Every structure is written in structure tokens, then in C-alpha cells.
N, C-alpha and C positions, 0 to 999 in steps of 0.2 A: 609510870611507864614498864616497872619491872615488876613488874605485880602484875600485870597486864599479859606483859611476857611469856612471865613463868606460868599462868594459868595457860598461854595459846600451845603453850611445847605441851602442856600435859594431858591437852584435847587432841593435840596430834599424834600423840606417840600412840595410842591405840589405834586410831587411823591406817596410820602409819604399818602397822603390824597387820589388821585386819588386811591391809593392800597386800602383803607380803604373804597372805596365804593365799590369795585367791587363783594364785595356779595350781596349787596342790587341788586345792577346791573340785577346779574346774577339771585336770587331771582323773579326778576322782570319779565324778559327773560323769563324764567321756570312757572312760574302761565301765562304767555301771551302766553304761548307753548299750555300750559296746556287746554286753556279758548279755542285756537280758534281749538283745536284737538274737542271738546266737541259741535257740532251743534245744539243740543237741548240747551242749554245754553245762544252761542252765537246768533242764527238766531230767539229765543224770544225777549229776550232782544234787540236788534236795533231794530227789526222789531214792533214787537206790539204797541210799543206808538207812530211810524210812522203813523200805520194802522188805529190804534184808532181815529188819530188826522184827519187823512183824512175825517174818516167817521164821526162823532159827528163834528170838527170841521171848515172842509172847507164844503165837501156834506151838512150834515144836521144843517149846524150853521148859526146863523142869528144876524145878528148886529152885537155888541163886541164878539159874539162866539169865531170868528178865532183871536182875540187876548189875551182874559180870555186862551182860553186851551193851547194855548201855553205856556205861562208862567207855569201854572200848570202842564202840561205835559212836560217840563223841570224834572218841583219834578218827575214826575211819571217816568219816565225816569231813572230818577237815581234810585229808587225803587230795579228792578232786578240783578242789577249788584251788589249791595250792601249786600241785605237780601241773596239773593240764593247763591252766591259769595263767603261768609264769613259762613250764617247761615249751608247750605247745604255741600258743601267744607270743612270744618272746621269738623262737624260729621262726615263725612267721610276719611278724614285724621285722627280724632282719633282710630273710629276704627279698619282701615289698618294700625296703626303705623308706616305713617307717620312724625304725630308729635313729636311721642318718640324721632323718627330718626331724624328728623332735630335739636333738642333740642342738642340731642349728635356729631351734627357738628359744628365742630371749624367756627362759625360764630356767629353775635350781637345776641342775644336774640328776640329781637324784627324785626329782618330782615324778617322774613314771615309776618310777621302782617302787616309791611308798603311796603313789596309787595303787597299785595291781596289790601290793602289797594291805591294804586298807581292804582292800575288797577280797582277797582270800579271807579278811579276818571276820567281815560282815558275812563273808558264807558261812565261816565255818560256825558262828556266833547263827545263826539260825537256824541252823540245818541244826544243832544242839537240842537248840529250844525245839521243833518239832519233834525232834525223840526223845525228852524228857514229858510232853503231852503224850504223844503215843501211852511212851511205860504207863504212866498217872493213871492215864483212858484207858488202857486194855492189861495192860501187864501187871497192875495191881503195886507196883512201885510206888512206896509214899517217897516225899520227899520235901525237906527243911529248905527255904529261904537260904539256909547261907549253902546248901548241899546246892542247891541251882544256880547261885552265882560260884562257887569254885569251877564245878562243870562247864559254867560258860566261859570262864578264866583260862582252865588248860587248854580246851577248844579254841579259843583266838591265839592261846598263847602258840599251839602247833602249827599254826602258818603262818613264825618265821622259819623254824627248819627245815617246815615242809617248802616252804615257796624257797628257799637257799637252792634246797635241790634241786626243783625246776627250773632255776634261775640256770646254775649249771647245766642240766639236760639241754637246759634252750637255747645256751653259750656256745656248744657246741657243736650238732647237730643240727641238719636243714628242715626245713618246713617237711619235708615229703617223712623222715625218719621220727620226727619228736615224737609225734602218736605213738608208735610202735614200741618205743626207747621209753615212754611215761608209762604202756602199761604194764612192762617188763619190770618196771621200777615196782608200779603201785598197787598189784593183785598179785607178785610174790609178795611183798613188805608187810600186807595186810595180815598173810595167812601165818606165815615166819615169826610175825610178833606175836600173835593171840588174838588178832581185831575181831577174828570171825570165832575162836569156838575158842579154850580154855585151850594154854601148850599144855597142860595134865595129861588133856585126852590126846594127844599125839606122842610118836615117838622120843626118847630120852633129847633125842639128838636134837631134836626142837628147842627143848630148854634151857642146851648148854649153849645153843647158838644166837641166843633171841638177844646178850647183850649186845649185838652186833648193831642192831637196828635201832634205828631212831626214834621209831614209831614206838615200838618196846617198850623206853625209856618215856613216851609220852603217856602209853598205859600205864605204868607205873604212878602215873604224878593222877589220874584219874581215879583210878581202882580205890586208893583208901578214903575217897570222896565218899565212896557209898560203902567203905566198910568193908571192901573185899583185900582179901592177903596181896600182899606185894613183895618183892625182892628191893634189896636195899634201900638209902634212903635218898627224901630228897633232894640232896643239896646236890650230891653224885650226880644225879638223872639229870638237873638243871645243869650240872656242868657240861656233863658229857652234847646236851643237844645247843649250850650256847657254842661247843667249841665246833658241832657238826656246822654249823650255823655260819660262823665266822670264815669257817675253810673252804665252804661251799663258794660263800661271798667272795671272798678272795680268788680265788682260783676262776669262779664268772668272771668279775673285774677285770683279771690279766688277762683271758680266752677275750673277752670284748673290747679292751684296748688293740691289740694283736689286728681281729677282722674286723670290728667293728657291725 
């Protein structure tokens, strides 16, 4: 009997773990369905980075531009899904009462947040893969398997700090103001961080201020993968990004506890 009991317990453990993951899987599928049913979100998120890279990196690019911009556009591609997916959608959920409803459902409190983060991560990885395909086919860029994996890893990691910033925005502004506020963050950050063109092509003040922006630190993680020069060390950039993520998440959590 003891042996049978132990066998049954061992068999029941994986089943219990699978059941505990069901809410996360269901919420992720719901987020993906909602995203794909919104062409105004999906199409710009997927196509804009690729089209911009084709224009500035391939058609107008000279020298190392296709390589440099491939690295930075992998970061740029992660921005829209994270900032808009968290910032605008959270504001809509708050005003529409969906966030309150989800809090009342019998599922872990972190489920909606983790599902939205996973969605932003998937979009970021998909966009990075599309950019690398375009770079290899039309930009003459040659990538090794390890470089592909490293760029995908940077794109996936970018979803964390950018999603945290989006969450902070969505927790503080209303649904009507959220798109405008996110655009005020999204576009300037891309320019000021050297994602659209090297900071060396801009006035010196841009390079001096660059370490203030989390997207610049993300670019410094992507650029050395393709052999491009960077400033600072990997550990320092990671610490800054993790610090930004933690601070934004704490402030957003504090705000959501007060206003719901």
C-alpha cells in the first residue's frame, strides 16, 4: 500500500502543477486573441520596424548601417508591443472595469500581468526574427546562429523594462490620454537613444544624455552582438535596466492599490 500511495502521489504532482498553470495559459491566450483582433495594434507593431529598417538600413544605409540598425531596431521593435500593450490597454481595462473583474476572479493576482508580459515578449521576438530575415535577404548581413539567439534574447529581455514603463503609464493616466502619453515616450526615446540613427550623427548633447534612457542601455546590449562599438559594460547596463524595471513596477503597484 505504501508503494502504491507513493506512486499515486508522484503521478498526482505533475497533474497538480499542470492545473496550476491553466490560469496563466488561459489568460495568455485571451491576451493574444485580443491583440490579434486589433489590427490597429498588430499591424503597426509588426510592420513599422521592418519598413523603417528597409528604408533607413537597406535602401538609404551605407557602410555599417545595415548591421548597426539591425541591432538597434531589434530594441525599437520591442518598444511598441510593451509600451502600448501595457500602457494603453491597462488604462482601458481600468476605466472599463475589466481590471476590477479580473481581481475578483479565482486566479493568482499576477496572472494578467504575466500574460501581458509574455505577449509583449512574443511580439518582440517575432519582430526581431523578421528584422533579421530582412537584413540577411536584402541588407547583405551575415549572422551566425549564436548571434541570432543573442539578438532574440535581448529583444525578449527588452519587454521587461519597457513593459514596466508602460505599466507605470497605464496606472497613472486615463484611457483617453494614454495613447498620447505613450507616443510622447515612445518616439522621443527611440530618437534620443540612437535607435533610428547613430548618436554620432547627432549633436554631442544627445550622446551626453543617452545614459538617462533605458532604451539606450538596451541598445548597448544588442550592439556588441554584431561587433559594433558600445559604451559601458554589460553588467552595468543590466543593473540599470533591472533597477528601472523594479522602480516602475513598484510605483505602478502602489498606484493601482490606491485607485484600482
